[in-house]
N, C-alpha and C positions, 0 to 999 in steps of 0.2 A: 422519493428519488429511487430509481432502479439501482440495483447493486452494481451494474456496469458503470452507471453514472457516478456512483459512490467511489469506485476504485479510480476512475479517471480524475475525480476531484481530489483524491488522496495525493496523486502525483503533482497535480497543479498546485496544491497547497504547499507541498514540500519545496517545489521549484521556486515558488513565489515567496517563500519564507513566511507564510501566513499561519502562524501558530494557532490562532483561534479557529480558523477554518479546519486545520488538521485535527485539533482536539475534538471538534464537533463530530467528526467522522468515527471516532474511536470510543469503544467501551472503556469505562474506568479501569477494568481489569485486563485491558489489551496486553498481549504478549507478542513480541517480535523475535522470532528465531532466525538468526543470521549465521552465516558460516563462521564468524569470528566471536559471537557472543549471543546471549539472550537478554533482551530488555523487557523487564516486567513493569507493567503499568503505563497508563496513558501519559501521566505527568513525566515519567522518566523518559519515555519515547520522544515526546515533544522537546524536552530539554536536550536529549541527544541530538536530535535533528537541528536544533538551534545552536548548540554550543560545542558538541563533542564529536560530530562526524568528521572523518578525515578531510573531506573537501565539501565546500558549500557552493562553489562556482560550477555547479553541474546542472544538467537537465535530463529528465527521464524521457526517452523516446519510446513510446508504446508501439510495438509492432503488431501485436495480436492480443485479443482478449477472448478467453475460452470460458464459456458459461455452462456449468453443469445444469442439466434440466431433467426433471422426472417425467417429461412429456405433458405436463399440465401447466406449462409456462411458469414454473416455479424455479427460480435460480437458486441453486445450492452454492457450493463453493465456486469461486472464480479464480482462474489462473491468468496471469499476464506475462507475456514474453516481451522483453524489451532490451534496451541498451542504455547505459548511463554514459552521457556525453559530457566532455569538459567544455569550458567556456569558449574554446576554439573550435568546437564541433567534432573533435576527435573522439572516437569511441574508447572509453576507459575499460568497460567490460560489459558482457551480456548478462541478463538475469531472467529468472522466472520467479514470480511471486505468486504464492498460493494464499488466497484470502478466505477466512472463515467469518461467518456472521453470527449474530446473537441468537437467531432462531433458525430452525431447519427449513422454514418456508419463506418465500418472498414476503417482505414486509416493508412498509414505508419507513424509511429512516432507521432500519436496523443497523446498529453500529458494528464496526469491524471488531472482532474479539481476538483474532489471531492472524498473524502474517508469518509465513515461512518463506524465506528468500534463499534461492539457489543461484550461484554465480558460476561463470565459466572461468 
């Protein structure tokens, strides 16, 4: 799966509440740096998404995906610009997520190792 496909699957898994699909995309040592906290580890992140996040009645609207390339069709980091929407479709806030992967070059099924989220 391409890295762009991986990040799109990340949002689908969160929005669908599919913990198994979400965990499958993340390295065991996954770290999420958020404006309000840092979450260390795949298990802790999946638990946070399932039980601890402030709202679960949300949907991630992806507006753009930016793929770093070295000119040889190798995707490096990926940034996603989007909006978090409430169940009524109202925008809660905008975000940019920067994804890092397990290896420096494009690889099949490289897990996500780090996610840094910026919000407005």
